[in-house]
C-alpha positions in Angstrom: -15.6 -87.9 82.1 -16.0 -85.7 78.9 -19.0 -85.9 76.7 -18.2 -87.7 73.3 -17.5 -85.4 70.4 -19.8 -85.1 67.4 -17.6 -87.3 65.3 -18.0 -90.1 67.8 -21.8 -89.8 67.6 -21.5 -89.9 63.8 -19.5 -93.1 64.1 -22.3 -94.7 66.2 -25.3 -93.0 64.5 -24.4 -94.1 60.9 -24.3 -97.8 61.8 -27.5 -97.4 63.7 -29.2 -96.0 60.6 -27.7 -98.7 58.4 -29.0 -101.4 60.9 -32.5 -99.9 60.8 -32.4 -99.9 57.0 -31.0 -103.5 56.9 -33.5 -104.7 59.5 -36.4 -103.3 57.5 -35.1 -104.6 54.1 -34.6 -108.1 55.5 -38.3 -108.4 56.1 -38.8 -108.8 52.3 -38.9 -112.4 50.9 -35.8 -112.0 48.7 -33.6 -110.6 51.4 -35.1 -112.5 54.4 -33.1 -115.6 53.5 -29.8 -113.9 54.0 -30.9 -112.1 57.2 -30.5 -108.6 58.6 -26.9 -109.0 59.7 -25.7 -109.7 56.2 -27.9 -107.1 54.6 -26.6 -104.4 57.0 -23.1 -105.5 56.4 -23.5 -105.1 52.7 -25.1 -101.7 53.2 -22.1 -100.6 55.3 -19.7 -101.7 52.6 -21.8 -100.0 49.9 -21.8 -96.7 52.0 -18.1 -96.8 52.4 -17.5 -97.3 48.7 -20.0 -94.6 47.7 -19.6 -91.9 50.3 -16.6 -92.8 52.5 -16.5 -92.7 56.3 -17.1 -89.5 58.3 -13.8 -88.0 59.5 -12.9 -88.7 63.1 -15.7 -91.3 63.4 -13.3 -94.2 64.1 -13.7 -94.4 67.9 -17.5 -94.4 67.4 -17.6 -97.2 64.8 -15.1 -99.1 67.0 -17.6 -98.8 69.9 -20.4 -100.0 67.7 -18.4 -102.9 66.3 -17.1 -104.2 69.7 -19.1 -103.0 72.7 -22.6 -103.1 71.1 -21.7 -106.5 69.5 -20.9 -108.0 72.8 -24.2 -106.7 74.3 -26.0 -108.2 71.4 -24.4 -111.6 72.0 -25.5 -111.5 75.6 -29.1 -110.8 74.7 -28.8 -113.6 72.0 -29.0 -116.0 74.9 -32.7 -115.5 74.9 -32.8 -117.8 71.9 -31.3 -120.7 73.9 -33.5 -123.4 75.4 -31.4 -126.2 76.8 -34.5 -128.3 77.1 -34.5 -128.6 73.3 -31.7 -131.2 73.6 -34.2 -133.6 75.3 -37.0 -132.7 72.9 -34.9 -133.4 69.8 -34.0 -136.9 71.0 -30.6 -138.7 71.1 -30.5 -139.5 67.4 -31.0 -135.9 66.3 -28.5 -134.8 68.9 -25.9 -137.2 67.5 -26.4 -135.8 64.0 -26.1 -132.2 65.2 -23.0 -132.9 67.1 -21.4 -134.7 64.1 -22.2 -131.7 61.9 -20.8 -129.2 64.4 -17.6 -131.2 65.0 -17.0 -131.8 61.3 -17.6 -128.1 60.5 -15.5 -126.6 63.3 -12.8 -129.2 62.9 -12.9 -130.5 59.3 -14.0 -127.3 57.5 -11.5 -125.2 59.4 -8.7 -127.6 58.4 -9.8 -127.7 54.8 -10.1 -123.9 54.6 -6.5 -123.5 56.0 -5.2 -126.0 53.5 -6.9 -124.0 50.8 -4.8 -121.0 51.9 -7.5 -119.0 53.7 -6.5 -117.0 56.8 -6.7 -118.8 60.2 -9.3 -116.5 61.6 -11.5 -116.7 58.5 -11.3 -120.5 58.5 -12.3 -120.7 62.2 -15.3 -118.4 61.6 -16.4 -120.4 58.6 -16.4 -123.5 60.7 -18.5 -121.9 63.5 -21.0 -120.3 61.1 -21.5 -123.4 59.0 -21.7 -125.8 61.9 -24.0 -123.8 64.3 -26.1 -120.9 63.3 -24.6 -118.8 60.5 -23.9 -115.1 61.0 -24.8 -115.1 64.7 -22.3 -117.8 65.4 -19.7 -116.0 63.3 -19.9 -112.8 65.3 -20.0 -114.6 68.6 -17.0 -116.7 67.7 -15.1 -113.7 66.3 -15.0 -112.0 69.7 -13.8 -115.1 71.4 -11.2 -115.9 68.7 -10.2 -112.3 68.5 -10.7 -112.3 64.7 -10.2 -109.0 62.9 -13.0 -107.1 61.2 -12.1 -108.1 57.7 -12.3 -111.8 58.5 -15.6 -111.3 60.4 -17.0 -109.3 57.5 -16.2 -111.9 54.9 -17.4 -114.8 57.0 -20.8 -113.1 57.7 -21.2 -112.4 53.9 -20.3 -116.0 53.2 -23.0 -117.3 55.5 -25.6 -115.4 53.6 -24.3 -116.5 50.2 -23.8 -120.1 51.0 -27.0 -120.5 53.0 -29.0 -119.0 50.1 -27.4 -121.4 47.7 -28.2 -124.2 50.1 -31.9 -123.3 50.2 -32.0 -123.4 46.4 -30.3 -126.7 46.4 -32.9 -128.3 48.7 -35.8 -126.8 46.8 -34.3 -128.4 43.6 -33.3 -131.8 44.9 -35.8 -132.4 47.7 -38.4 -134.3 45.5 -35.7 -136.7 44.3 -34.3 -137.7 47.8 -37.2 -140.0 48.6 -37.5 -138.9 52.2 -40.5 -138.4 54.4 -41.2 -134.7 55.2 -40.0 -135.2 58.8 -36.8 -136.8 57.7 -36.2 -134.0 55.1 -36.7 -131.6 58.0 -33.8 -133.3 59.9 -31.6 -133.0 56.8 -32.3 -129.3 56.2 -32.2 -128.4 59.9 -28.8 -130.1 60.4 -27.1 -128.5 57.4 -28.4 -125.1 56.5 -26.8 -122.0 58.1 -29.4 -119.5 59.4 -32.8 -120.2 61.0 -34.6 -118.3 58.2 -32.7 -120.4 55.6 -33.8 -123.6 57.3 -37.5 -122.5 57.3 -37.2 -121.4 53.6 -35.6 -124.7 52.7 -38.1 -126.8 54.5 -41.3 -124.9 53.8 -42.0 -126.4 50.3 -42.5 -129.8 52.0 -45.1 -128.9 54.5 -45.7 -128.0 58.1 -44.3 -131.3 59.5 -41.0 -130.7 57.7 -40.8 -127.1 59.0 -41.4 -128.1 62.6 -38.8 -130.9 62.6 -36.3 -128.7 60.8 -36.8 -125.9 63.3 -36.3 -128.2 66.3 -33.1 -129.7 64.7 -31.8 -126.2 63.9 -32.5 -124.7 67.3 -30.7 -127.7 68.9 -27.7 -126.6 66.9 -28.2 -123.1 68.2 -28.1 -124.4 71.8 -24.7 -126.0 71.0 -23.3 -122.5 70.4 -23.1 -122.2 74.2 -20.7 -125.0 74.9 -18.8 -124.3 71.7 -18.1 -120.8 72.9 -17.0 -122.0 76.3 -14.5 -124.4 74.8 -13.3 -121.8 72.3 -12.9 -119.3 75.2 -10.4 -121.7 76.9 -8.6 -122.6 73.6 -8.1 -119.1 72.4 -7.1 -117.6 75.7 -4.3 -120.0 76.4 -0.9 -118.5 77.1 2.5 -120.3 77.2 1.8 -121.5 80.7 -1.7 -122.7 80.0 -5.1 -120.9 80.2 -5.0 -117.3 81.3 -6.8 -116.5 84.5 -7.3 -112.8 85.3 -10.2 -110.4 86.0 -9.3 -108.5 82.9 -9.0 -111.5 80.5 -10.8 -114.4 82.0 -10.6 -117.8 80.1 -14.3 -117.4 79.2 -15.2 -113.8 78.2 -17.8 -112.1 80.4 -20.2 -111.6 77.5 -20.2 -115.4 77.0 -21.1 -115.8 80.6 -23.9 -113.4 80.2 -25.0 -115.2 77.1 -25.1 -118.5 79.0 -26.9 -116.9 82.0 -29.7 -115.4 79.8 -30.1 -118.8 78.2 -30.4 -120.4 81.6 -33.2 -118.0 82.6 -35.0 -118.8 79.4 -34.7 -122.5 79.9 -36.1 -122.1 83.5 -39.0 -120.1 82.1 -38.1 -117.1 84.2 -38.6 -114.9 81.2 -42.1 -114.4 79.7 -42.5 -114.9 75.9 -43.0 -111.1 75.2 -39.7 -110.4 77.0 -37.9 -113.2 75.1 -39.1 -111.9 71.8 -38.0 -108.4 72.7 -34.6 -109.6 73.8 -34.1 -111.6 70.6 -35.1 -108.6 68.4 -32.8 -106.3 70.4 -29.9 -108.8 70.1 -30.4 -109.0 66.3 -30.5 -105.2 66.0 -27.4 -104.6 68.1 -25.5 -107.2 66.1 -26.7 -105.5 62.9 -25.4 -102.2 64.2 -22.0 -103.9 64.7 -22.2 -105.3 61.2 -22.9 -101.9 59.8 -19.8 -100.5 61.6 -17.7 -103.4 60.3 -18.9 -102.8 56.8 -17.9 -99.2 57.1 -14.4 -100.2 58.2 -13.9 -103.0 55.6 -11.2 -102.9 53.1 -12.4 -104.7 50.0 -8.9 -105.9 49.2 -9.3 -109.0 51.4 -12.6 -109.9 49.9 -11.2 -109.6 46.3 -8.2 -111.7 47.3 -10.0 -114.6 49.1 -13.6 -114.4 48.1 -13.8 -117.0 45.4 -11.6 -119.4 47.3 -13.7 -119.0 50.4 -17.0 -119.5 48.5 -15.6 -122.7 46.9 -14.4 -124.0 50.2 -17.7 -123.2 51.9 -19.7 -125.0 49.2 -17.5 -128.0 49.4 -18.1 -128.0 53.2 -21.8 -127.7 52.7 -22.0 -130.7 50.3 -19.8 -132.7 52.6 -22.1 -132.1 55.5 -25.1 -132.9 53.3 -23.6 -136.3 52.5 -22.6 -137.0 56.1 -26.0 -136.0 57.5 -27.9 -138.0 54.9 -25.8 -141.1 55.6 -26.3 -140.6 59.4 -30.1 -140.2 59.0 -30.3 -143.5 57.1 -28.0 -145.3 59.5 -30.0 -144.1 62.5 -33.3 -145.0 60.9 -34.8 -141.5 61.0 
C-alpha cells in the first residue's frame, strides 16, 4: 500500500484546521447557538470562495467528508441514554414522537411540494425533528444525500434554530406557561441542544432541566429513526438489500447503536463519555469543513430562500402542535 501523496494530506489537513477554528469560535456566545458544525461549514465555504481548493486534494477531502464523518457518527452514540425514555415519562415521549413524525413525514412532504430537492427535504425533516446538524449528517449518509444537500441542510439548522431561540425569548412571557412546561415546549421544538438551552435559560433552572431532558429524549430517537431509514433507503426492486458490502442498516449506524447501549448500561465512565462526545463533534466538524470546501454556491443561491421559508413554516407548525399537545396532556 503506497503512502498518500502530499495533495491528499492537504485535502485532510485543511478541513482539520477549519474544524479546529470552528470548534474554538463556537465557544463564544454569539456563535455557540449555531454550533461548531455549522460554523466550520461556513468557514469551509468562505475558504473556497476566497482561496480556492488545493490542487489534487479531492481524494483527501472526500476521505474527510465520508470516512471521518461515519467515525464521528459512531462516537456520537455516547450521547445516547435509552433510559431517558423512562425518565421523561409517557406524555413527553408522546410529544417528542409527534414532533419527529410530523417533521420527517410532514415537513419532508411540504418541502417537496415547495420544489426543494428530495434529499434536502429528507434532511430538513430529520434535522428539524430530532437534533439539528447532527441528525442531518447522520441521515445524509443513510439516505445517500449529496454534499450540496447536506451542506445546505446543516446551514439551515443553524439559521432556523437561532431564529427559534429569538422567538422563544420574545414570546415566552406571553405564553402563560410554568417554567417546566415552557421547557417541554422549547425542548420539543428547537433544533440543537445548545439552542434548547439558550431558549430555555431566560426562564430559570427548572425550565432548562426539563428542556434538556425533552431534547435528549429526541436525540435518543435518532437511533430508531436511522434504523428505519436504513431499511427504507436501501431497498432494491426485490425488497431490502442484504449483502456484506451494503447491509440494510449501515455498519456505522450499528456502531452508533452499540456505543449508545454501552452508555445506557453505564459501561463507560463519564470522562470517557465526554471525550467521545467531543471527539464525535470534532470529527463531524472536519467533515463539514471538507463539505464546505466542495460546495458549489449555485444550489444555495437557487434554493436558499425557499428552504428557509419552508423550514420556518415547519418550525411554527411544530410549535402549534406541541403547544396544543402540552395543553391536551395537562403538562
